[in-house]
C-alpha positions as CSV (number, residue, x, y, z in Angstrom):
1,X,-16.5,4.0,-9.9
2,X,-16.1,0.5,-8.5
3,X,-13.1,-0.1,-6.3
4,X,-10.1,-1.3,-8.2
5,X,-8.7,-4.8,-8.2
6,X,-5.1,-5.2,-9.1
7,X,-6.2,-6.8,-12.4
8,X,-8.7,-4.1,-13.4
9,X,-7.8,-2.6,-16.7
10,X,-9.8,0.5,-15.8
11,X,-7.3,1.4,-13.1
12,X,-4.6,2.3,-15.6
13,X,-6.7,4.7,-17.7
14,X,-9.2,6.3,-15.3
15,X,-8.8,8.5,-12.3
16,X,-8.5,6.5,-9.1
17,X,-9.2,8.1,-5.8
18,X,-7.9,7.3,-2.3
19,X,-11.3,5.8,-1.5
20,X,-11.1,3.6,-4.5
21,X,-7.7,2.3,-3.4
22,X,-8.8,1.8,0.2
23,X,-11.8,-0.2,-0.9
24,X,-9.9,-2.2,-3.5
25,X,-8.8,-5.8,-3.3
26,X,-5.4,-7.3,-4.2
27,X,-5.2,-10.1,-6.8
28,X,-2.3,-12.5,-7.6
29,X,0.1,-10.8,-10.0
30,X,3.1,-12.1,-11.9
31,X,5.3,-10.6,-14.5
32,X,6.8,-7.2,-15.3
33,X,3.6,-6.2,-17.2
34,X,2.0,-5.5,-13.8
35,X,4.8,-3.2,-12.6
36,X,3.7,0.5,-12.5
37,X,5.6,3.0,-14.6
38,X,7.0,6.2,-13.2
39,X,4.0,8.4,-14.2
40,X,1.4,6.0,-12.7
41,X,3.6,5.6,-9.6
42,X,3.7,9.4,-9.1
43,X,-0.1,9.8,-9.7
44,X,-0.9,7.1,-7.0
45,X,1.7,8.4,-4.6
46,X,0.0,11.8,-4.6
47,X,-3.0,10.1,-3.1
48,X,-1.0,8.8,-0.1
49,X,0.5,11.7,1.9
50,X,3.8,10.8,3.6
51,X,4.4,7.7,1.5
52,X,7.6,7.8,-0.6
53,X,9.1,5.6,-3.3
54,X,12.7,4.8,-4.1
55,X,11.5,3.3,-7.4
56,X,11.4,-0.3,-6.1
57,X,9.3,0.1,-3.0
58,X,6.7,2.4,-1.4
59,X,7.2,3.1,2.3
60,X,6.0,5.3,5.2
61,X,7.2,5.8,8.8
62,X,4.5,6.3,11.5
63,X,5.0,7.7,15.0
64,X,3.0,6.7,18.1
65,X,2.8,7.9,21.7
66,X,3.7,4.5,23.2
67,X,4.5,0.8,22.7
68,X,0.9,-0.4,23.1
69,X,-0.3,1.9,20.4
70,X,2.5,0.9,18.1
71,X,1.8,-2.8,18.6
72,X,-1.9,-2.2,17.9
73,X,-1.0,-0.6,14.6
74,X,1.4,-3.4,13.7
75,X,-1.3,-6.0,14.4
76,X,-3.8,-4.0,12.3
77,X,-1.3,-3.9,9.4
78,X,-0.8,-7.7,9.8
79,X,-4.5,-8.3,9.6
80,X,-4.7,-6.2,6.3
81,X,-1.7,-8.2,5.0
82,X,-3.4,-11.5,5.7
83,X,-6.8,-10.4,4.3
84,X,-5.1,-9.2,1.1
85,X,-2.5,-11.9,0.9
86,X,0.1,-9.2,0.3
87,X,2.7,-8.7,3.0
88,X,4.9,-5.7,3.7
89,X,8.2,-5.4,5.3
90,X,7.6,-4.0,8.8
91,X,10.2,-2.5,11.2
92,X,9.1,-1.2,14.5
93,X,10.3,0.0,17.9
94,X,8.8,1.5,21.0
95,X,6.9,4.4,19.4
96,X,7.6,4.0,15.7
97,X,6.8,1.8,12.7
98,X,8.0,1.7,9.1
99,X,5.9,-0.1,6.5
100,X,7.4,-0.9,3.0
101,X,5.7,-2.6,0.1
102,X,7.0,-4.1,-3.1
103,X,5.6,-6.8,-5.3
104,X,8.3,-9.3,-5.8
105,X,6.5,-11.3,-8.4
106,X,6.4,-8.3,-10.7
107,X,9.9,-7.1,-9.8
108,X,8.8,-3.7,-8.5
109,X,5.7,-1.7,-7.4
110,X,2.2,-2.8,-8.4
111,X,-1.3,-1.7,-7.7
112,X,-1.5,-4.2,-4.9
113,X,1.1,-2.1,-3.0
114,X,-1.1,1.0,-3.3
115,X,-4.2,-0.9,-2.3
116,X,-2.6,-2.1,0.9
117,X,-0.9,1.3,1.6
118,X,-4.3,3.0,1.3
119,X,-5.9,0.5,3.7
120,X,-3.1,1.2,6.2
121,X,-3.5,4.9,5.7
122,X,-7.2,4.6,6.4
123,X,-6.3,3.2,9.8
124,X,-4.8,6.6,10.7
125,X,-7.6,8.8,9.5
126,X,-10.6,9.8,11.6
């Protein structure tokens, strides 16, 4: 299956894998029609261990051994955000970082959020 783009119609009806998300590409979205429903949100969250949703955002907290490792991660997240033109809210301290995504132009959570979250999750996998 080809990697999803946020405008792919196939992503709503076929089974998407973590790999599909991590290899996907964000696309400009606008309007509530691109907002994910609760069932789709739950299906995609299951692909991203540790990521949680409050219904309006998806987020995950990461722990690191030291400040340098934390900053390297924050910079890697920033690179992904720039490449995908989809930017998260990031909060970090000495040995921790929280990343949260929401697509403001759709008024909630979109496939773009999951594509970026999977790319971030891939940074932490061997």
